C-alpha positions in Angstrom: 40.9 20.1 -5.7 41.9 16.7 -7.2 39.4 14.2 -8.6 40.2 11.9 -5.7 39.5 14.7 -3.2 36.1 15.4 -4.9 35.1 11.8 -4.8 35.8 11.7 -1.0 33.8 14.8 -0.3 30.8 14.2 2.1 27.3 14.0 0.5 23.8 13.8 1.9 22.9 10.4 3.2 20.3 9.6 0.5 22.8 9.8 -2.2 25.4 7.9 -0.2 23.0 5.1 0.4 21.9 4.9 -3.2 25.5 4.5 -4.4 26.6 2.1 -1.6 23.6 -0.2 -2.0 22.7 0.0 -5.7 25.6 1.8 -7.6 28.2 -0.1 -9.6 29.6 -2.8 -7.3 26.9 -1.8 -4.7 26.1 -4.1 -1.8 22.9 -5.4 -3.3 23.8 -5.6 -7.0 27.4 -6.9 -7.2 27.4 -10.1 -9.2 28.4 -13.3 -7.4 27.5 -12.1 -3.9 25.6 -14.3 -1.4 22.6 -12.0 -1.4 20.8 -10.8 1.7 20.7 -14.3 3.2 24.5 -14.2 3.5 24.4 -11.1 5.8 21.3 -11.1 7.8 18.4 -13.3 8.8 14.9 -12.4 7.6 11.6 -14.1 8.2 11.9 -15.7 4.8 15.1 -17.3 5.7 14.1 -18.3 9.2 11.4 -20.8 8.2 9.3 -22.1 5.4 6.3 -21.4 7.6 6.6 -17.7 6.5 6.1 -18.5 2.8 3.2 -20.8 3.7 1.6 -18.0 5.6 2.0 -15.7 2.5 0.4 -18.5 0.4 -2.6 -18.5 2.8 -2.8 -14.7 2.4 -2.7 -15.1 -1.4 -5.6 -17.6 -1.3 -7.6 -15.0 0.6 -6.8 -12.3 -1.9 -7.8 -14.7 -4.7 -11.2 -15.2 -3.1 -11.6 -11.5 -2.6 -10.9 -10.9 -6.2 -13.4 -13.6 -7.4 -10.7 -16.1 -8.5 -9.3 -14.1 -11.6 -7.9 -16.0 -14.6 -4.5 -14.5 -13.7 -3.5 -13.9 -10.1 -0.4 -11.7 -9.7 2.1 -12.3 -6.9 4.7 -9.5 -6.9 7.6 -9.8 -4.5 9.2 -6.3 -4.2 12.9 -6.5 -3.0 12.9 -10.2 -3.8 16.5 -10.9 -2.9 17.3 -14.2 -4.5 13.7 -15.2 -5.0 13.4 -17.3 -1.9 10.0 -16.1 -0.8 8.4 -16.7 -4.2 10.0 -20.2 -4.4 8.5 -21.0 -1.0 5.0 -19.8 -2.0 5.1 -21.7 -5.2 6.1 -24.9 -3.3 3.2 -24.3 -0.8 0.7 -24.1 -3.7 1.8 -27.3 -5.4 -1.1 -29.3 -3.9 -3.5 -26.9 -5.6 -2.7 -27.1 -9.3 -5.7 -25.0 -10.4 -4.6 -22.1 -8.3 -0.9 -22.6 -9.0 -1.6 -22.5 -12.7 -3.3 -19.0 -12.4 -0.5 -17.5 -10.3 1.9 -15.1 -12.1 4.9 -14.6 -9.9 7.2 -11.5 -10.3 10.5 -10.9 -8.5 11.2 -7.2 -8.4 14.9 -6.9 -7.8 17.8 -4.7 -9.0 20.3 -7.6 -8.8 20.7 -10.0 -11.6 18.5 -13.1 -11.9 20.3 -16.0 -10.0 21.1 -19.2 -11.8 18.6 -21.9 -11.1 15.7 -19.6 -10.5 12.3 -21.3 -11.1 11.5 -20.5 -14.7 7.9 -19.5 -13.7 9.3 -16.5 -11.9 9.5 -13.3 -14.0 12.6 -11.3 -13.0 11.9 -7.5 -13.3 13.4 -4.2 -12.2 10.1 -2.6 -11.5 6.7 -3.8 -10.4 4.5 -4.7 -13.4 1.6 -2.3 -14.1 -2.1 -3.1 -13.7 -1.6 -6.2 -11.6 -4.5 -8.0 -10.0 -3.4 -9.9 -6.9 -1.0 -9.6 -4.0 2.0 -7.3 -3.9 4.3 -8.2 -1.0 7.4 -6.3 0.2 9.4 -8.0 2.9 12.2 -5.8 4.3 12.3 -3.6 1.2 11.4 -0.2 2.4 14.2 -0.1 5.0 16.6 -0.1 2.1 15.0 2.7 0.2 17.6 5.5 0.6 16.6 8.4 2.8 17.9 11.7 4.2 19.1 12.1 7.8 18.5 15.4 9.6 20.0 16.9 12.7 18.4 20.0 14.2 16.9 21.3 11.0 19.9 20.6 8.7 20.9 17.7 6.5 23.5 15.3 7.8 26.4 14.7 5.3 28.5 11.6 5.3 31.9 10.6 3.8 32.6 7.2 2.3 34.3 6.2 5.6 31.1 7.0 7.6 32.3 10.3 9.1 29.4 12.7 9.4 29.2 16.4 9.2 26.5 19.1 9.1 25.0 20.1 5.8 22.6 22.8 4.6 19.1 23.6 5.9 16.3 21.3 5.1 14.3 21.8 1.9 10.6 22.5 2.0 9.2 19.0 1.3 11.6 17.3 3.8 11.0 20.0 6.5 7.2 19.5 6.0 7.5 15.8 6.3 9.4 16.1 9.6 6.9 18.6 11.0 4.0 16.2 10.3 5.6 12.8 11.0 8.7 13.3 13.2 8.4 16.5 15.2 10.6 17.5 18.1 14.0 18.3 16.5 17.2 16.4 17.2 18.3 13.6 14.9 15.6 12.2 12.6 15.2 10.0 9.5 13.2 11.6 6.8 10.9 8.9 5.4 9.4 10.9 2.5 11.3 8.7 -0.1 9.8 5.6 1.5 6.3 7.1 1.4 6.8 7.9 -2.3 8.3 4.4 -3.2 5.4 2.6 -1.4 2.8 4.8 -3.1 4.3 4.0 -6.5 4.4 0.3 -5.8 0.7 0.3 -4.6 -0.2 2.3 -7.6 0.8 -0.6 -9.9 -2.1 -2.7 -8.5 -5.3 -2.5 -10.3 -7.1 -4.6 -7.7 -5.8 -6.6 -4.7 -3.7 -6.2 -1.6 -0.3 -4.6 -1.0 1.6 -5.6 2.1 4.9 -4.0 3.4 6.7 -5.8 6.3 9.6 -4.2 8.0 11.3 -3.1 11.2 9.2 0.0 11.8 7.9 2.6 14.2 4.9 5.0 14.5 4.6 8.7 15.3 3.9 8.0 19.0 7.2 6.2 19.4 9.8 7.5 17.1 13.4 6.6 18.2 15.0 9.7 19.6 18.4 9.0 18.0 17.2 7.3 14.8 17.9 3.7 13.7 20.5 4.0 10.9 22.8 1.0 11.1 24.8 -1.5 9.0 24.9 -5.3 8.6 27.6 -7.6 7.3 28.0 -11.4 7.6 25.3 -11.7 10.2 26.6 -8.9 12.5 25.5 -5.4 13.1 28.3 -2.9 12.1 28.6 0.9 11.7 26.7 2.2 8.7 29.6 3.0 6.4 28.4 3.8 2.9 31.3 2.3 0.9 29.4 -0.8 -0.5 30.9 -3.2 2.1 27.8 -3.6 4.2 24.0 -3.2 4.2 22.9 0.3 5.2 19.4 0.4 6.6 17.0 2.4 8.8 13.6 1.4 10.3 10.5 2.6 8.5 7.9 5.1 9.6 5.1 2.8 8.2 2.3 5.0 9.6 3.4 7.7 7.2 3.2 5.3 4.3 -0.3 4.2 5.0 -3.1 5.1 2.6 -6.9 5.2 3.1 -8.3 1.9 4.5 -4.9 0.5 5.5 -4.4 -1.8 8.4 -1.2 -1.9 10.6 -0.5 -4.9 12.7 2.4 -6.7 14.3 3.9 -9.8 12.6 2.9 -11.7 15.7 -0.7 -10.8 15.1 -0.5 -11.3 11.3 1.0 -14.7 11.4 -1.4 -15.9 14.1 -4.2 -14.9 11.8 -2.5 -16.8 9.0 -2.2 -20.0 11.0 1.3 -19.8 12.3 1.4 -21.1 15.9 4.2 -21.8 18.3 2.2 -24.3 20.3 4.0 -27.5 21.0 2.5 -30.8 19.7 0.7 -32.9 22.2 3.1 -35.2 24.2 1.0 -38.2 23.3 2.1 -37.8 19.7 5.7 -38.6 20.8 4.8 -42.3 21.4 2.1 -42.6 18.7 4.2 -41.0 15.9 7.7 -40.0 17.0 8.6 -38.6 13.6 5.6 -36.4 13.5 6.3 -35.2 17.0 9.8 -34.2 16.1 8.5 -32.3 13.1 5.9 -30.6 15.2 8.5 -29.5 17.7 10.7 -28.1 14.9 7.8 -26.2 13.5 6.8 -24.8 16.9 10.4 -23.6 17.4 10.4 -21.9 14.0 7.0 -20.3 14.6 8.3 -19.0 18.0 11.2 -17.3 16.2 8.9 -15.7 13.7 6.5 -14.3 16.3 8.9 -13.6 19.2 8.5 -10.4 21.2 11.6 -8.3 20.9 12.5 -10.0 17.6 10.8 -10.8 14.3 7.4 -10.8 15.9 7.7 -7.0 16.4 7.9 -6.3 12.7 5.0 -4.2 11.5 2.8 -5.3 8.6 1.2 -2.5 6.6 -1.8 -3.9 4.6 -3.2 -1.6 1.9 -6.3 -2.8 0.0 -6.9 -1.7 -3.6 -10.4 -2.2 -4.9 -11.3 -4.9 -2.4 -13.5 -4.6 0.7 -11.1 -5.4 3.5 -7.4 -4.8 4.4 -6.9 -8.1 6.2 -8.6 -11.5 6.4 -8.8 -11.8 10.1 -8.5 -15.5 10.9 -7.5 -16.9 7.5 -7.6 -20.6 6.9 -6.3 -23.0 4.4 
């Protein structure tokens, strides 16, 4: 067999995703690329209201921690740092709090030019952080294995699939517990481990994972593996030309004391409302009315049923008394 033939041989999906997304020239790490915002629309890119909501959550965590001298803000899977930039902007009216915040962008791609110098750009979450760890659409890009009827699914670089060997013990056990029933399934064990490792870096605080997700009671019968390129859904071809992603079994990731809620519920608690401004404002202050309409439209997109509002938020407390603030204000 030639070298070229060996390189085209099918491999298990986990290895294929790792190479396609994070290998040399991979989708997320190639220099000069547009970043995630150039290919798909996340809540961070949809509206600054999202970053302001995260800033409100950070204020609540700060209060739960007793206002520490240094308050960590760790963005896992930071993309080009857009969320951190938005949160820092939202904190500008509060110089005392802003001065205590230590923002970290956890990202495999290189630090973009022009990034706020306050943001520390790191490849792994810092250890022994006190504060908020936030992972927006990160776990769906943690590579995972695909199974079909008790065997691994193999994939070639052109996306062609074939049957592989029987499942190993740990993967088989995960399926039996979290995705029973046979057929095609996405083995989320690697996501569980990645999330546990991220949460483990917190000394005290709150860890939040936000993603397209499902729970044991409603696993998708044919899985969710797909691709995205330039704003469009495409076949999941692991050649580095597109994002390759699968929804997350977030209930399997949850640790003791965790809360699981929809983005619609979470953002409502954090003050994001799609209510239109009162019509009387249109004559009293037309500019404010227009701004209010725009904000209501953005809020509606962030909380829409069948869209971003259906994202799940997994909230894991570490050394604090609650997993969620309820009706946060500020």
